[in-house]
N, C-alpha and C positions, 0 to 999 in steps of 0.2 A: 504494500500500500504506500503510494507516494504521498507527500505532504498534502497536496490538494485533495486527494481522495480521503485522507484522514480528516481534514477539516470539514469536508462535505458530510462524512459519516457522523461527526460530532454534531453538526447542525441538524441532521436528520433525526438523531436520537432525541433531541430536545422537543421535537414536534409532539411527542406524547404528553408533554407537560405544559406546553404553551400553544395557545390558539393562534396559528399563523395563516392568514389568508393565502391561498395558493399563488396569487399574483405577487404578493410580498415575498413568499418563500422563493419563487423563481428569481426575483431580483437579488435576494440575499445569496443565492447559490452561484452568482457570477459577479466579478468585479464590475463596477460601473465603467471604468476606463483601464486600458492596459497599453502602456507605452513601451515600444521595443526599439532597439537600435544596436548599432555596432560602433564601438569606440576604438579608434586606431591610435596606437601609441608605440613608438619605436619599431614601426614596420609590422606590428602584429595587431590583429583585430580581436576585440573582446565583446561578446554578447552582453547586452545590458537591458534592464527592465525597470519599470515603475508601475506597480499595480495599485489602483485607487478603488478600494472595495465599496465603501458606502459613506456618504457625507450627510445623512439625515440629521445627525445630532451635532454637526459642526464641521469645520475644515478637516480634510484628510490629515492623518498624522502617522508617521512610521519611519523606521530607520532605513539606512542604506548599508548593505553588507558587501564586502569584497571577499569572495571565496570561490575556489575552483568548482565547487559543486552547486553553485547558485544556478537555478533553473526557473523557467516560467512558472511551473507548477508550484515551486517553493515560494516565490514572491506572492503569488495569488493566495496561497494558504496563509502566509504570514500577514497579509493585508486583512484577511477575514478575521484572524485571531486578534489583530489590533482593533478592529471595530468593536469586538466583544470585550476586549481588555479595557478600552476607554469607557465603555458602558458599565462595566463591573465596578470601576472606581468612580463612576459618575462625573467624568470630566467631559467638557463639550467638544469632543472630537469624533470624527469617523476614523476608519482604518485605511492605512496605505503601507506599502513596503517597496523598497527598491534594492537592486543588487547588480553586481557585475561578476561574471564568471572569470575570475582571475586569481592567481596565486600572488598576492601582493609582496610576499617575501622575496620573490624573484625580480622585483622591480627596483631600480635605483630610486632615490628620493625625487630626483627630477622627473622620472617616469611616473611615479606615484602622483606627483602634483599634476602632471599633464593628464593623467587618467581622471583624476578628481575633477579637474576643470572641464574635461570633455563630457563627463557625466552631467555636470551642472548645466552645460549648454544643451544637452539632450532634453533635460526636464524643465528648463526655464519656462517654456510656454505653458506648463500645466501646474506650476507651483507658485507659492506666494504666501504672505503673512496671513491672509484670510481665505486661502484656497487649499494649500497642501504644505505642511511644514515637516521637512525631513530632519533626521537626527542620526547620530552614530549607531552602528550595530556591529556585527562581527567584523573584525579587522579594520574598522574605521574609528576615528577618534576626533578630538577637538581640532587638531591641525587640519585634517581633511575637511571638516565642516568650514573652517576658516577659508580654505582655498575655494570651496564651492560657493560660500557666501560672497566672496570677492568677485568671482566670475559672474554670479547672478546679478550683483549690483552693477557691474559694468554693463551688462546686457540691458537692464531696465532703466539705468541712468539715475538712480536715486538710492539712498541708504534704506535698507529694509532688514534690520537685524533679526526681526521676528520670523523671517522665512526659514531659518535653520535654528535648531536647538542643539545643546551639547557642545556649544562653542567655547573657546577660551574665555576666561573672565574679561580679558582686555577688549574683547569684541562684543561684550554684552551677554556672556554666559552667566549662569547662575551658580552661586556657591552651593555646594551639596549635590551637584548633578552627577559628578563622577562616581560617587559611592551610592547613589540613590536606589538603584535596582537591588543591590545587595542589602542595603539598609531596610528597604521595604520588605524584602523576603524574610529577614530576621524578625521583624516586627510581626509578620504573619505567623511564623513558626512559634513565637512566644505566645501569641493569642490562641493558637491551636492547642498547644500543650497545657495552657491554663484551663481550657475547657475539659481536657481529658485528665487533669490533675497529675501531670507528669512533671517531676522536678527538673529544673534546668540543669542543676549541678550533676545529675546522674545521666544526662542525655548525651549520647555519643553521636557524632555526625561524620559522614563521609561525603566529600564534595567531588563531583566529576566535572572537570573543566576548571582551569586555573587562569582564565583571562580576567578581564575587568569584573565581570559579574561573579564568577566563582571566587576570585581572590577577595573581593570586598565582602561577600557573604561569609566566607571563612574567617576573615579578620574580625568582622563585627560580631559574628557568632561567638568567637573566642572571647572577645571583650565583654560580651553579655553573660559569660559564665558557662557556655556550652563547651563540651570536650570535642574539639575537631580532631579526630584521630587519623583521618586519611584524606589525601587529596590526590587527584589524578589529572594529568594533561594528556595531550595526544600521543605522548611517547611512553606512557605507563604511569604508575603511581607509587605512593609510599604509605605505609601505615606505622603509627607509633607503637613502640614496644608495649605490650600489656594494655593497649588501648588507653593510654594515659593522657594523650593529647599532644598535638604538635605546636610549635611556636611559628605561627603563620608568617610573621615578618621575616624570620630567619629562613623559612622555606622559600619565600619570594626572593630574598637576596641570593640564595643558592641558585634558583632558576634563572635569575638575571645573569649570573656568572657563566652557567654551563648550558642554558637553553632548555632545561627540563627539570622536573622535580625529582626524578630518579637519581639515586646517588646521594641524597641528603643524609648527612651524618646523624646517627642516632635513630634512624627509622629503617624499616625493612622495605625493600623494593618489591613491587607487585606488578604482574601483568594486568593489562587493562580489564580483561574479563573477570579478574578476581574481585573487583569492586563489588559486584552484585551479591556475592556470597559472604561478605563481611558481616559479622554479628553486631551490627550497630543499631541504634534507635532510629536514626534518620538518614536517608540517602538523598543527595541533592544533585540531580542532573542539571548542569549549568553550562552545557556546550551546545550541541545541535539537536535537531528533532529526531524522533523515532528510535532513541537508544534503548528505551524500555519496551520491548515487544513481548509477545505472549511467552516466549521461552525464558526471557529474563525475569518476567513477572512470576513465573512458576518457581524460580529458585531464589528470589529475593529474600533476604533475611531481615531487612529493616521493617519496622512497624509503621513508619511514615515516609512519604515521598514529598519533597517540596520542589515543584517544577520551576526551576529558575531559568531553564532554556525555554524556547518556544516549541511547543509540540513534542516534548520528549517521550510521552507515553502514548502508545497506539491504542485505538479503540478496543482491540482484542485484549491487550494488556490491562486496560481499565476493568474489564469484566473479571479477569483473573484476580486482580488486586482486591476488588470488592468481595469476591468469594472467599479470599484468604483473610479478610478483615484488615487489610493494609490500606490506610488512608492516604490518598494522593491529593495534595493541594494543587488545583489546576493552575497552569501557567498564567491564564488571564487574570488571576488574583495574585498569585505568589510573586510574579516578577513585574507587577504594575507600578512599582516605585519609580522606575526610570521614566516612564511616560508621564507620571504624575508630576515629577519635578521638571520635566521638559515643559509641561503645561505652565508651571510656575515661572519658568524662564521666559516663555512666550508672553505671559501676562506682564512681567516686568518690562520686557522690550516694548510692548504696545503702550505701556503707561509711562515709559521713561524712568523707571525706578530700578533700584538695586536693593534687594532684601538682605537683611542680616542672616547669617547661617542659622541662628537660633529660630528665626521666623520660618525659614524653609523647612527645617527639621520638625518643628512643631506642626506645621501644616501637613507635612508628609505623614507624620504619625496619626494625625486626626483622620486623614483620608483613608489610610490603610486600615485603621481600626474600625472605622464606620463601614467600610466595604466588607471586612470580615464579619462584623456583627450582622449585617444584612444577609450574607450568605448563610451564616450559622442559623439564623431564625428560619430561613427558607428550608434549610436542611432538616431542622427539627419538625417543621410542618410536613414535609414529605415523608419523614420517618414515622409520623404519627406520635411524636413526643421526643423522648430522649434519643440522642445519637449514640448507638452502641456499635463499635467496629465489628463485633462478633455476629451481629444480626442485621447488617445493612440492607436496605431495600435498594438504595441507589448510592453511587459514589459521590464524592464532593463536587465533581464536575457538573452534575445535573442541576443542583440548586444554583450554582454559579452561573451557568448558561441560561437558566430560567430567568434570572434577574436581568442579565445582560440582553438577551434576545427580546424580552418584553419591552425594555426601554427603547431598543432600536425600532421594533415594530410599531410602537406607539408613535414615535417621531415620524416614521414614514407615513403612517395613516393620517396623522394630523396635517401633514403636508399634501395629502391627497395622492400619495404614491401607491395606493392600493389598486389602481386600475392597471 
């Protein structure tokens, strides 16, 4: 099942819980716009896309990723998930996503800048502060957003900092944006464990993916008192002796020196597939989609999954996890901290303001906790009372999508888009 098929399956499953007119459903099952092109840099051509899924609740919003496995179906799926993510945390955006099929590590800095500017030129006609607001994603960062913003502003002839978020602070970026996705995920984990009365101090965590999202989740989880006992990147992983916990900053320093977490002193090296059988409380997929399939779900030893990547759990795996009593916090809730602070950045840009870090963090905490509380109440309603992992009728994705899809459908119908 490719990502687009996975996204469609998840949308289809929620039809049993949300009344969706057939015309609305057909609209949700396709992006409103799909932009395609080829970017030529250094004599090579790279396929590029921008999928704009739905703008009923506000301008399109979504990241841009540079990765060799980027495809049309992937960006379409990611744009749909962004629509529902923004609706889950109730911020006034629709969903979009963009990407270029490229291995950025094979490009020089000059080529990377040229590619970034070429992508900005491709999408300039369809983006803008009140139309579509891109942001960083896999293998993109503030510097890449700065190049793209500069190229966009040259094309339109005026300053428009709110067109891109995740920018450097000097160009209108927001304090707290870099760590926001990880921070929001840790807040959701704390809220979840509070409901199930699981002590933080005895909770062990394994993180798959050690880029921006995985690193910040691990670092902030450690600071919150969780035992982060294992981390994995694309080249393998490490686990602390006796599951006592890793020093995340030291692990990152090691990775920056040698290019991988494997070989970190004081921890045992593991092959990538060994992650799923670790006897930990929580496993955190924080890399790419589809990593927890039915086979992985059947051998998973964790009691909880926090989906910090987009689409890391397949529909078939969802069923297995529910039957095994393993609670999986869906991506559209767990990793929504990033887009929430991107929204704060956009608001600051439009209003010509710069919020203090304390304001950003307080607003993020409020948004994430309110979103979690709403999902939890809906889950209790669907379960007919108390949520008990041993006797679940539905997994956590169902109440989350129920809330999100209802909000999008309502906006579409109010606009007269039911025809």
